C-alpha atoms as one frame of an Amber mdcrd trajectory, in Angstrom:
protein
 -17.460  15.752 -18.044 -19.618  13.907 -15.541 -17.922  12.416 -12.482 -17.621
   8.639 -12.596 -18.056   6.833  -9.273 -17.947   3.293 -10.625 -15.253   0.690
  -9.993 -15.146  -2.652 -11.789 -12.764  -5.629 -11.676 -13.657  -8.510 -13.965
 -12.071 -11.559 -15.564 -13.093 -14.812 -17.163 -11.966 -18.054 -15.555  -8.962
 -19.390 -17.408  -8.052 -15.985 -18.849  -4.729 -14.472 -17.792  -5.848 -10.809
 -17.779  -8.351  -8.940 -15.639 -10.063  -5.744 -16.784 -10.103  -2.979 -14.187
 -12.143   0.205 -14.514 -11.367   2.932 -11.970 -12.054   6.675 -11.760  -9.109
   9.072 -12.036  -7.597  10.259  -8.792  -8.444   7.109  -6.836  -5.913   4.820
  -5.173  -6.877   1.950  -7.483  -6.418   4.125 -10.589  -3.001   5.322  -9.359
  -1.936   1.762  -8.543  -2.951   0.572 -12.024  -1.090   3.473 -13.667   2.055
   2.604 -11.703   1.780  -1.074 -12.693   1.402  -0.109 -16.363   4.519   2.056
 -16.168   6.604  -0.648 -14.477   5.460  -3.881 -16.166   4.958  -4.688 -19.851
   2.183  -7.220 -19.144  -0.027  -4.399 -17.764  -1.726  -2.125 -20.297  -3.838
   0.987 -20.135  -6.603   0.335 -22.679  -8.607   3.514 -22.248  -8.458   6.581
 -20.030 -10.056   4.629 -17.153  -9.646   0.981 -18.252  -6.659  -1.280 -17.612
  -5.703  -4.881 -18.407  -3.768  -6.350 -15.492  -2.668  -9.988 -15.008  -5.174
 -11.849 -12.812  -2.360 -12.853 -10.446  -1.950  -9.131  -9.574  -5.570  -8.794
  -8.376  -5.960  -9.059  -4.603  -9.014  -8.372  -2.474  -8.498  -8.098   1.282
 -10.301  -6.733   4.299  -9.033  -3.604   6.059  -6.634  -4.120   8.938  -8.342
  -3.778  12.312  -6.224  -1.961  14.891  -7.382  -1.195  18.416  -7.285   2.421
  19.555  -4.578   1.523  22.089  -2.334  -0.020  19.402  -3.024   2.900  17.053
  -1.840   5.325  19.743   1.260   3.209  20.467   2.147   3.123  16.759   1.637
   6.886  16.424   3.844   7.539  19.458   6.527   5.156  18.147   6.593   6.954
  14.798   6.832  10.363  16.504   9.767   9.301  18.668  11.611   7.063  16.226
  14.832   8.744  15.178  18.075   7.122  14.098  21.131   8.298  15.942  24.530
   7.070  14.697  25.889   6.888  18.251  23.166   4.346  19.067  24.744   1.884
  16.600  22.287  -0.783  15.499  19.538   0.496  17.767  17.489   3.648  17.764
  17.434   5.819  20.838  14.181   7.424  21.925  13.805  10.713  23.776  12.918
   8.891  27.018  16.262   7.037  26.956  14.875   3.649  25.930  16.290   1.875
  22.889  14.544  -0.101  20.172  16.275  -2.884  18.247  16.392  -2.062  14.542
  15.675  -5.661  13.534  12.579  -6.020  15.700   9.979  -4.171  17.620  11.009
  -4.851  21.201  12.184  -2.148  23.561  15.583  -2.738  25.117
């Protein structure tokens, strides 16, 4: 079988369903498969073709994160560990605490 590299999302104005074509193994294909398993209004029509409600279709730009913020987030994830003795906060290796409801260091 030849590899398909084509993605397609289409719908007609006023129609409630969009047709999505996505190659197997892609994030869009996996997302459509999951929607079809969870919701009755989503249907897998063919091996690579899905009917999804138009209200489920969202197109957005990728999130832009500076290298400094990316490094801070990576460090936060590495150090973030819940310790029961810390109560409602999480204690980091350097002794600082982070509030569980927010992102500010205590």
